[in-house]
C-alpha positions in Angstrom: 121.4 -40.8 -108.9 119.1 -43.6 -109.8 118.1 -46.8 -108.1 117.0 -50.2 -109.3 116.0 -53.1 -107.1 118.4 -56.0 -107.9 116.6 -58.4 -105.5 114.5 -58.3 -102.3 117.8 -57.7 -100.5 119.9 -55.6 -102.9 119.7 -52.3 -104.7 121.8 -51.1 -107.6 122.7 -47.4 -107.3 123.6 -45.7 -110.6 125.8 -42.6 -110.4 126.1 -41.9 -114.1 124.8 -43.0 -117.4 128.2 -43.4 -119.2 131.2 -45.3 -118.5 134.0 -43.0 -117.5 136.3 -41.7 -114.8 133.8 -39.1 -113.4 131.0 -41.5 -112.8 133.4 -44.1 -111.5 134.8 -41.7 -109.0 131.3 -40.8 -107.7 130.8 -44.5 -107.1 134.2 -44.9 -105.3 133.5 -41.9 -103.1 130.1 -43.3 -102.1 131.8 -46.7 -101.4 134.5 -45.0 -99.3 132.0 -43.1 -97.2 130.0 -46.3 -96.6 133.2 -48.1 -95.6 134.2 -45.3 -93.2 130.7 -44.9 -91.7 129.2 -48.4 -92.0 125.5 -49.1 -91.7 124.4 -52.0 -89.5 122.2 -53.5 -92.3 124.7 -53.4 -95.1 125.9 -56.9 -96.0 128.1 -56.2 -99.1 129.2 -53.4 -101.4 130.3 -54.1 -104.9 131.4 -51.1 -107.1 131.3 -51.2 -110.9 131.9 -48.7 -113.7 129.3 -46.1 -112.7 127.3 -48.0 -110.1 127.3 -49.5 -106.7 125.5 -52.7 -105.7 124.4 -52.5 -102.1 123.3 -55.8 -100.4 121.3 -55.4 -97.1 119.6 -57.3 -94.4 115.8 -57.3 -95.4 114.8 -58.1 -91.8 116.3 -54.8 -90.7 115.4 -52.4 -93.4 113.2 -52.0 -96.6 114.1 -50.7 -100.0 112.6 -47.3 -99.4 114.7 -46.7 -96.3 117.8 -47.9 -98.1 117.3 -45.6 -100.9 116.6 -42.6 -98.7 119.7 -43.3 -96.6 122.0 -43.7 -99.6 120.7 -40.5 -101.1 121.8 -38.7 -97.9 125.2 -40.4 -98.0 125.8 -39.6 -101.7 125.1 -35.9 -101.0 128.0 -36.0 -98.5 130.2 -38.3 -100.5 131.1 -35.6 -103.0 133.3 -34.0 -100.4 135.2 -37.3 -99.9 138.9 -37.3 -101.0 140.0 -40.5 -102.8 143.5 -41.8 -102.1 146.1 -41.4 -104.8 145.8 -44.4 -107.2 148.4 -47.1 -106.9 150.3 -47.9 -110.2 150.7 -51.6 -111.1 153.0 -52.5 -113.9 152.3 -55.8 -115.8 155.0 -57.3 -118.1 153.5 -59.0 -121.2 154.9 -61.2 -123.9 152.8 -60.3 -126.9 151.8 -62.4 -129.9 152.6 -66.0 -130.9 151.1 -68.7 -128.8 150.6 -66.2 -126.0 148.5 -63.8 -128.1 146.8 -65.9 -130.8 144.4 -63.0 -131.7 147.0 -60.3 -132.1 147.6 -60.6 -135.9 143.9 -60.9 -136.7 143.0 -57.9 -134.5 145.8 -55.8 -136.1 144.6 -56.7 -139.6 141.0 -55.8 -138.8 142.1 -52.4 -137.9 144.7 -52.1 -140.7 147.5 -51.9 -138.2 150.7 -53.8 -137.7 151.0 -56.1 -134.7 153.8 -53.9 -133.4 151.5 -50.8 -133.6 148.8 -52.6 -131.6 151.4 -53.4 -129.0 152.6 -49.8 -128.9 149.0 -48.6 -128.5 148.3 -51.1 -125.8 151.3 -50.3 -123.8 151.0 -46.5 -124.2 148.0 -46.0 -121.9 147.6 -45.9 -118.1 144.4 -47.9 -117.4 142.0 -47.5 -114.5 140.7 -50.6 -112.7 137.0 -49.9 -112.8 135.8 -53.0 -111.0 136.5 -56.7 -110.3 134.3 -59.5 -111.5 133.8 -62.6 -113.6 136.6 -64.5 -111.5 138.5 -63.6 -108.4 141.2 -61.0 -109.3 139.8 -60.3 -112.8 140.0 -56.5 -113.2 138.2 -54.6 -115.9 140.6 -52.0 -117.2 139.7 -48.9 -119.2 139.9 -47.0 -121.3 141.5 -48.7 -124.3 142.8 -46.7 -127.3 139.9 -46.4 -129.8 142.1 -47.6 -132.6 142.3 -51.1 -131.1 138.9 -51.4 -129.4 137.5 -54.8 -130.7 134.4 -56.8 -129.9 134.6 -60.1 -128.1 134.9 -63.4 -130.1 131.6 -64.7 -131.5 132.4 -68.0 -129.9 134.3 -68.0 -126.6 137.2 -70.4 -126.1 136.7 -73.3 -123.8 139.9 -72.6 -122.0 142.0 -69.4 -121.7 145.4 -69.8 -120.0 146.1 -67.9 -116.8 147.9 -64.7 -117.3 146.4 -64.1 -120.8 145.9 -60.5 -121.7 142.7 -59.8 -123.7 140.7 -57.0 -125.3 136.9 -56.7 -125.3 135.3 -53.6 -126.6 137.1 -50.6 -125.0 138.3 -52.8 -122.1 141.4 -54.8 -121.5 142.1 -57.4 -118.7 144.3 -60.2 -117.5 142.8 -63.6 -116.8 143.9 -64.7 -113.3 143.0 -68.3 -113.9 142.6 -70.8 -116.7 138.9 -70.4 -117.5 136.6 -70.2 -120.6 136.6 -66.7 -122.2 135.7 -64.7 -125.2 138.2 -61.8 -125.0 140.6 -61.3 -127.9 144.0 -62.6 -126.7 147.0 -60.5 -127.5 149.6 -61.6 -125.0 150.4 -63.2 -121.6 152.0 -62.1 -118.4 154.3 -64.3 -116.2 152.8 -62.7 -113.1 150.4 -64.5 -110.9 147.4 -62.2 -110.7 145.7 -63.9 -107.8 147.2 -66.1 -105.0 145.5 -67.5 -101.9 148.7 -67.3 -99.9 149.2 -63.5 -100.6 147.8 -60.4 -99.1 146.1 -58.8 -100.8 145.0 -61.9 -102.8 144.6 -60.0 -106.1 147.4 -58.0 -107.7 145.0 -55.3 -108.9 142.4 -53.5 -106.8 139.5 -51.2 -107.8 140.9 -47.7 -108.4 144.4 -48.8 -109.2 146.2 -47.6 -112.4 147.7 -50.2 -114.6 150.4 -50.0 -117.2 151.5 -52.8 -119.5 155.1 -53.3 -120.5 156.3 -55.5 -123.4 158.8 -58.2 -122.7 160.5 -60.9 -124.8 159.9 -64.6 -124.8 163.2 -65.1 -123.0 162.3 -62.6 -120.3 158.9 -64.4 -119.9 160.6 -67.8 -119.5 163.1 -66.5 -117.0 160.6 -64.7 -114.9 161.2 -65.5 -111.2 157.6 -66.5 -110.4 157.6 -69.2 -113.0 
């Protein structure tokens, strides 16, 4: 367990040095205990791959006390039971205008586009954390055969629902935004809606599976 001051009113708690399920579950257990036994001075909790950002009221508590309290919580958090992960299935139409980077990505790895799709849909991904935009879930771990760096120059606009790859991660863009992930397909689902509860389709800790669909299925999807 390692601490780093993020500001005068926030501390970053590291619960591992490598991105992986074990470290992430430690962060989730600490998060769950803090949610079940809230501290009066905690303002916000934000989990990530292997860390937890804790924002606090600096008028009530200092960094030293925050760290001491969190160490005590973490010692107890190991006994916490996490709920069974929810599985979310996301239909994706791969390639073409929906996945403009699919063929280039496949060629870079000496694979066929169909093999990239097969590898992408063969895994059950864990939603490690949410960030960048509301409802944007960072999903791991991608098959090593198709792990690919971000684009050198990000696009000025990526369509909502676009499915991308960056390093060993994959994700779905909930809104039309700039972005540098390699786009391999698009889903007809609305990943984030203000009139829905919960607002985002994916929550931290969920398991996500992608399913390939045809262009005809995409066009006929009820939400469109």
